[in-house]
ZAZA-660307 format. One record per atom (N, C-alpha, C): residue in one letter; x, y, z. Coordinates in steps of 0.2 Angstrom, whole numbers, padded with zeros to 4 digits, always signed. Atoms other than C-alpha are relative to their C-alpha. Example, Ala and Ser with C-alpha at 12.3 -4.5 7.8 and 13.67 -1.06 7.14 Angstrom:
<pts>
A+0004-0006+0000A+0062-0022+0039A+0004+0006+0000S-0004-0006-0001S+0068-0005+0036S-0004+0005+0003
</pts>
This chain:
<pts>
M+0004-0005-0004M+0007+0000+0109M-0007-0001-0002T+0007+0001+0002T-0012-0004+0109T-0004+0006+0002I+0004-0006+0000I-0024+0010+0106I-0007-0001-0002R+0007+0001+0002R-0043+0011+0106R-0001+0005-0005C+0002-0005+0006C-0051+0019+0090C-0007+0000-0001K+0007+0000+0003K-0068+0024+0084K+0001+0000-0007V+0001+0000+0007V-0073+0020+0067V-0003+0006-0003K+0003-0006+0003K-0076+0036+0058K-0005-0001-0006S+0004+0001+0007S-0082+0030+0041S+0003-0007-0003I-0002+0005+0004I-0082+0015+0030I-0003+0001-0007K+0002-0001+0007K-0083+0018+0011K+0003-0005-0005P-0003+0005+0005P-0082+0006-0004P+0005+0004-0005L-0005-0003+0005L-0067+0010-0015L-0001-0003-0007A+0001+0004+0006A-0070-0004-0028A-0004-0006+0003S+0003+0006-0002S-0078-0021-0028S+0003-0004+0006N-0003+0003-0006N-0075-0029-0011N+0006+0003+0003T-0006-0004-0003T-0062-0015-0006T-0003+0006+0003F+0003-0005-0005F-0066-0003+0008F+0006+0005+0002R-0004-0005-0003R-0058+0013+0014R-0003+0001+0007V+0002+0000-0007V-0059+0013+0033V+0004+0006+0003L-0004-0005-0003L-0055+0029+0043L-0001-0001+0008L+0000+0001-0008L-0051+0026+0062L+0003+0007+0003H-0002-0006-0004H-0050+0040+0075H+0003-0003+0006P-0002+0003-0007P-0038+0034+0089P-0001+0005+0006E+0001-0004-0005E-0040+0040+0106E+0006+0004+0002T-0006-0004-0001T-0022+0046+0107T+0004+0000-0007S-0003+0000+0006S-0011+0051+0093S+0005-0006-0001V-0005+0005+0002V-0001+0038+0084V+0006+0002-0004E-0005-0002+0004E+0016+0042+0078E+0003-0006-0004F-0002+0005+0004F+0021+0032+0063F+0004+0003-0006E-0004-0002+0005E+0033+0033+0048E-0004-0002-0007A+0003+0001+0006A+0027+0033+0030A+0002-0007-0003G-0001+0007+0002G+0025+0014+0024G+0000-0005+0006Q+0001+0005-0006Q+0022+0007+0042Q-0007-0003+0000Y+0007+0003+0000Y+0007-0004+0046Y-0002+0000+0008L+0003+0001-0007L-0005-0007+0061L-0003-0007+0000M+0003+0007-0001M-0012-0023+0068M-0007+0001+0003V+0007+0000-0003V-0031-0024+0071V-0001-0006+0005V+0000+0005-0005V-0033-0034+0087V-0007-0003+0000M+0006+0004+0001M-0047-0047+0084M-0001-0004+0006G+0001+0004-0005G-0043-0057+0099G+0007+0000+0004E-0006+0000-0004E-0029-0060+0113E+0006-0002-0004K-0006+0002+0004K-0018-0069+0100K-0002+0000-0007D+0002-0001+0007D-0026-0063+0084D+0000+0007-0002K-0001-0006+0002K-0019-0048+0077K+0001+0000-0007R+0000+0000+0007R-0021-0044+0059R+0003+0007-0003P-0004-0006+0002P-0009-0032+0049P-0004+0003-0006F+0002-0004+0006F-0015-0018+0037F+0005+0006+0000S-0004-0006+0002S-0004-0005+0029S-0004+0007+0002I+0003-0006-0001I-0008+0013+0035I+0001+0004-0006A+0000-0004+0007A-0013+0023+0019A+0001+0007+0001S-0001-0007-0002S-0012+0039+0028S+0008+0002+0000S-0007-0002-0001S+0005+0049+0027S+0001+0003+0007P-0001-0003-0007P+0012+0054+0044P+0000+0007+0001C+0000-0007-0001C+0013+0072+0040C-0007+0003-0001R+0006-0003+0002R-0005+0074+0034R-0006-0004+0003H+0006+0005-0001H-0016+0061+0043H-0005+0004+0005E+0005-0004-0004E-0024+0074+0055E-0003-0004+0006G+0002+0004-0005G-0025+0062+0069G-0004-0007-0002E+0004+0006+0003E-0035+0049+0058E+0005-0005-0003L-0004+0006+0003L-0028+0032+0052L-0005-0003-0006E+0004+0002+0006E-0034+0027+0034E+0003-0007-0002L-0002+0006+0002L-0034+0009+0029L-0004-0002-0006H+0003+0002+0006H-0038+0001+0012H-0001-0008+0001I+0000+0007-0001I-0045-0017+0015I-0004-0004-0006G+0003+0004+0005G-0048-0029+0001G-0003-0006+0004A+0004+0005-0004A-0062-0041+0008A-0004-0004-0004A+0004+0004+0004A-0068-0053-0005A-0003-0006+0004E+0004+0005-0004E-0080-0067+0001E+0005-0006+0002E-0004+0006-0002E-0066-0080+0000E+0006+0002+0004N-0006-0003-0004N-0054-0069+0010N-0003+0001+0007A+0003-0001-0007A-0062-0072+0028A+0005+0004+0004Y-0005-0004-0004Y-0046-0065+0036Y-0001+0007+0000A+0002-0007+0000A-0050-0048+0030A-0007+0002+0001L+0008-0002+0000L-0069-0049+0028L-0002+0000+0007E+0002+0000-0007E-0070-0053+0047E+0001+0007+0003V-0002-0006-0002V-0061-0037+0050V-0005+0006-0002V+0005-0005+0003V-0073-0027+0039V-0006+0000+0004H+0006+0001-0004H-0088-0035+0048H+0001+0003+0007R-0001-0003-0007R-0080-0030+0065R+0000+0008+0000M+0001-0007+0001M-0078-0012+0058M-0007+0003+0000H+0007-0002+0001H-0096-0011+0053H-0004+0000+0006E+0004+0001-0007E-0102-0017+0070E+0002+0006+0004A-0002-0005-0005A-0091-0004+0079A-0003+0007-0003L+0003-0006+0003L-0097+0010+0067L-0007+0001+0002S+0007+0000-0001S-0115+0005+0070S-0002+0001+0007N+0002+0000-0007N-0115+0003+0089N+0005+0005+0004G-0005-0005-0003G-0101+0016+0093G+0005-0003+0005S-0005+0003-0004S-0090+0003+0101S+0007+0001-0003D-0007-0001+0002D-0071+0003+0100D+0003-0005-0004I-0004+0004+0003I-0059-0005+0089I+0007+0001+0003V-0006+0000-0003V-0042-0010+0096V+0006-0001-0005I-0005+0001+0005I-0026-0008+0086I+0007+0000+0004D-0006+0000-0003D-0008-0011+0090D+0005+0003-0006A-0004-0003+0005A+0004+0001+0081A+0005+0005+0003P-0001+0002+0007P+0015+0006+0073P+0005-0006+0000H-0004+0006+0002H+0024-0009+0065H+0003+0001-0006G-0003+0000+0006G+0036-0012+0051G+0006+0003-0001D-0007-0002+0001D+0054-0010+0045D+0001+0002-0007A-0001-0001+0007A+0050-0006+0027A-0003+0007-0001A+0002-0007+0000A+0046+0013+0030A+0005+0003-0005L-0004-0004+0005L+0052+0026+0018L+0007+0002+0003K-0007-0001-0002K+0071+0028+0019K+0002+0006-0006V-0002-0005+0005V+0076+0045+0011V+0007+0000-0002S-0007+0000+0003S+0091+0045-0001S+0000+0004-0006E+0000-0004+0007E+0096+0053-0017E-0002-0004-0006R+0002+0005+0006R+0091+0038-0027R-0007+0001-0002S+0007+0001+0002S+0076+0036-0038S-0004-0005+0004M+0004+0004-0003M+0062+0027-0031M-0005-0004-0004L+0005+0004+0004L+0052+0012-0038L-0005-0003+0005L+0006+0002-0004L+0035+0009-0029L-0004-0005-0004I+0003+0006+0003I+0027-0008-0033I-0006-0002+0004A+0005+0003-0004A+0010-0013-0027A-0005-0004-0004G+0005+0004+0002G-0002-0027-0030G-0007+0001+0004G+0007-0001-0004G-0021-0024-0026G+0000+0005+0005T+0000-0005-0006T-0023-0015-0009T+0006+0001+0003G-0006-0002-0002G-0005-0016-0007G+0002+0008-0002F-0001-0007+0002F-0007+0001-0015F+0000+0005+0007S+0001-0004-0006S-0011+0008+0003S+0007+0002+0003Y-0006+0000-0003Y+0007+0005+0008Y+0004+0006-0004V-0004-0005+0004V+0015+0015-0007V-0004+0007+0000R+0004-0006+0000R+0001+0028-0006R+0003+0005+0006S-0003-0003-0005S+0008+0033+0011S+0007+0003-0001I-0007-0002+0001I+0026+0034+0005I-0001+0006-0006L+0001-0005+0005L+0020+0044-0011L-0002+0007+0003D+0003-0007-0002D+0010+0057-0002D+0005+0003+0005H-0005-0003-0004H+0024+0059+0011H+0005+0004-0004C-0005-0003+0005C+0036+0063-0003C-0002+0006-0003I+0002-0006+0003I+0025+0075-0011I-0001+0006+0005S+0001-0005-0006S+0021+0084+0006S+0007+0003+0002Q-0006-0002-0002Q+0039+0085+0010Q+0005+0003-0006N-0004-0003+0005N+0045+0091-0007N+0006-0004-0002I-0005+0004+0002I+0055+0076-0010I+0000-0001-0008N+0001+0000+0007N+0059+0077-0029N+0004-0005-0004N-0003+0006+0004N+0068+0061-0033N-0005-0003-0005P+0004+0004+0005P+0061+0052-0048P-0004-0006+0003I+0004+0005-0004I+0047+0041-0042I-0004-0004-0006Y+0004+0004+0005Y+0040+0027-0053Y-0005-0005+0004L+0005+0004-0004L+0024+0019-0046L-0004-0005-0005Y+0003+0006+0003Y+0018+0002-0053Y-0005-0003+0004W+0006+0002-0003W+0001-0003-0048W-0004-0006-0004G+0003+0005+0003G-0006-0020-0053G-0006-0002+0003A+0007+0002-0002A-0024-0026-0052A-0003-0004-0006R+0004+0004+0005R-0036-0038-0061R-0003+0004-0005S+0003-0005+0005S-0045-0024-0070S+0000+0007+0002K-0001-0007-0001K-0045-0006-0071K-0005+0002+0006S+0004-0002-0006S-0060-0005-0059S+0002-0001+0007Q-0003+0001-0007Q-0049-0011-0045Q+0005+0005+0001L-0005-0005-0001L-0037+0003-0048L-0004+0006+0002Y+0005-0005-0002Y-0048+0014-0037Y+0003+0007+0001A-0002-0006+0000A-0036+0028-0036A+0003+0002-0007F-0003-0001+0007F-0032+0029-0055F-0001+0007-0001D+0000-0008+0002D-0039+0047-0057D+0004+0004+0004E-0004-0004-0004E-0030+0053-0042E+0007+0000-0002L-0007+0001+0001L-0014+0046-0047L+0002+0003-0007T-0001-0003+0006T-0016+0052-0065T+0001+0007+0001A+0000-0008-0001A-0019+0070-0059A+0007+0001+0004I-0007-0001-0004I-0003+0068-0047I+0005+0000-0005E-0005+0000+0005E+0007+0063-0062E+0001+0006-0004Q+0000-0006+0004Q+0002+0078-0072Q+0002+0006+0004Q-0002-0006-0005Q+0006+0090-0057Q+0007-0001+0002H-0007+0001-0002H+0023+0083-0053H+0004-0004-0005S-0004+0003+0006S+0036+0080-0067S+0004-0006+0002N-0005+0005-0002N+0046+0068-0056N-0004-0006+0002I+0004+0006-0002I+0031+0056-0053I-0003-0003-0006H+0002+0004+0005H+0027+0042-0065H-0004-0005+0002F+0004+0006-0002F+0012+0031-0063F-0001-0005-0006I+0001+0005+0005I+0011+0015-0073I-0004-0005+0003P+0005+0005-0002P-0005+0005-0070P+0001-0006-0005V+0000+0007+0003V-0005-0014-0075V-0006-0004+0002V+0006+0004-0001V-0021-0024-0077V+0001-0007-0003E-0001+0007+0002E-0022-0043-0079E-0005-0001-0005D+0006+0001+0005D-0039-0043-0089D-0001+0007-0003D+0001-0006+0003D-0040-0029-0101D-0007+0001-0003E+0007+0000+0002E-0058-0033-0106E-0001+0004-0006G+0000-0003+0007G-0054-0026-0123G-0001+0007+0000I+0000-0007+0000I-0055-0008-0118I+0006+0004+0004W-0005-0002-0003W-0039-0006-0109W+0006+0002-0005T-0005-0001+0005T-0025+0003-0118T+0007+0001+0003G-0007+0000-0003G-0011+0002-0105G+0003-0006+0001K-0003+0006-0001K+0000-0011-0099K-0004-0006+0003T+0004+0006-0002T-0007-0029-0097T+0005-0005+0003G-0004+0005-0002G-0001-0044-0088G+0001+0001+0008N-0003+0000-0006N+0009-0046-0072N+0004+0006+0002V-0003-0007-0001V+0015-0030-0063V+0008-0001+0000L-0007+0001+0000L+0032-0038-0060L+0003-0001-0007Q-0003+0001+0007Q+0034-0043-0078Q+0000+0007-0004A+0000-0006+0003A+0030-0025-0083A+0006+0004+0003V-0006-0003-0003V+0044-0019-0071V+0006-0003-0004M-0006+0004+0003M+0056-0032-0078M+0001+0003-0008Q-0001-0002+0007Q+0052-0026-0096Q+0002+0007-0001D-0001-0008+0000D+0054-0007-0092D+0007+0002+0003F-0007-0001-0003F+0071-0008-0082F+0005-0005-0002S-0005+0005+0001S+0087-0015-0087S+0005+0000+0006D-0005-0001-0006D+0097-0009-0071D-0003+0003+0006L+0003-0003-0006L+0090-0006-0054L+0004+0001+0006S-0005-0001-0005S+0106-0004-0045S+0000+0007+0004E+0000-0006-0003E+0103+0014-0041E-0007+0002+0002Y+0006-0002-0002Y+0085+0013-0036Y-0002-0003+0007D+0003+0003-0006D+0076+0011-0019D-0006-0003-0002I+0006+0004+0002I+0063-0002-0021I-0005-0001+0006Y+0005+0001-0005Y+0047-0003-0011Y-0006-0004-0003I+0005+0005+0003I+0035-0018-0013I-0005-0002+0005A+0006+0002-0004A+0018-0022-0006A-0005-0004-0004G+0004+0004+0003G+0007-0036-0011G+0000-0007+0003R+0000+0007-0003R+0005-0055-0009R+0008-0002+0002F-0006+0001-0002F+0020-0062+0000F+0004-0004-0006E-0004+0003+0006E+0025-0073-0015E+0002+0005-0005M-0002-0005+0005M+0025-0058-0026M+0006+0004+0002A-0006-0003-0002A+0037-0049-0015A+0006-0004+0000G-0005+0005+0000G+0048-0064-0013G+0003+0000-0007S-0002+0001+0007S+0048-0066-0032S+0004+0006-0003A-0003-0006+0002A+0052-0048-0035A+0007+0001+0002R-0007+0000-0002R+0067-0048-0024R+0005-0004-0003E-0004+0005+0004E+0074-0063-0032E+0002+0002-0007Q-0001-0002+0007Q+0071-0057-0050Q+0004+0006-0001F-0003-0007+0001F+0077-0039-0047F+0008-0001+0002I-0007+0001-0002I+0093-0045-0038I+0004-0004-0006F-0004+0004+0005F+0098-0058-0051F+0000+0002-0007N+0001-0002+0007N+0092-0051-0067N+0001+0008-0001K+0000-0007+0001K+0092-0032-0064K+0005+0004+0004K-0006-0004-0004K+0107-0028-0053K-0003+0004+0006A+0002-0004-0006A+0096-0022-0038A+0004-0002+0006K-0003+0001-0006K+0104-0021-0021K-0004-0002+0005V+0005+0002-0005V+0096-0031-0008V-0001+0005+0006E+0001-0004-0005E+0099-0018+0005E-0004+0006-0002Q+0004-0005+0003Q+0089-0006-0006Q-0007-0002-0002I+0006+0003+0001I+0074-0017-0007I-0004-0001+0006Y+0004+0000-0006Y+0060-0015+0006Y-0007-0003-0001S+0007+0003+0000S+0044-0025+0010S+0000-0003+0007D+0001+0003-0006D+0037-0030+0026D-0002-0008-0001A+0001+0007+0001A+0033-0047+0018A+0007-0004+0001F-0007+0003-0001F+0052-0051+0019F+0000-0003+0007A+0000+0003-0007A+0049-0054+0038A-0003-0006+0001F+0004+0006-0001F+0037-0068+0035F+0002-0005-0005I-0001+0005+0005I+0045-0077+0020I+0007-0002+0001
</pts>
């Protein structure tokens, strides 16, 4: 379903990472963990996770876009968004999409994000909080440095407010001032869990990361393939 949107705001979250708020002309019904496509051309539609949760989005759609100079695919979208914001023109989206939305069960949840893949798990986490879903939730977020963990303070506060939620940040470059986990986010998960058979696992990040996670978790940590969710799986 294609929908016209106005760009309400664009704000930097971290270096080369932007929070974009879209206001669609008609309400978009979506599930926590789904994504939309930004229509750049007739045959050019680019996917971005919806960071909003379906119960609290108030008609607006939030995106987190990582747009480093070398990432023309995302950078062109940010430029288009800035143009639309400045001249009042419309952005066209195609939504909703995705089969990796939240599946409510009695099991614990493992949310794994690399970089701006956090937008995917943010939607799921916020929906769980708003719906009083009290399953144990472990959120692992990997980034190159702490400065890229743009929701660090927010997640730390959420962890303090909700005893069932556990936030585990992982940075690749500790710069000598980081006291948390370092290295690869998947390695951190592998070190912390011996048996993932009773977990629902949600993964967002680079396609190769998602594929590697599925393989490692199934063969080394007893995870069940039907309990591992990622939109990347449709493309690999």
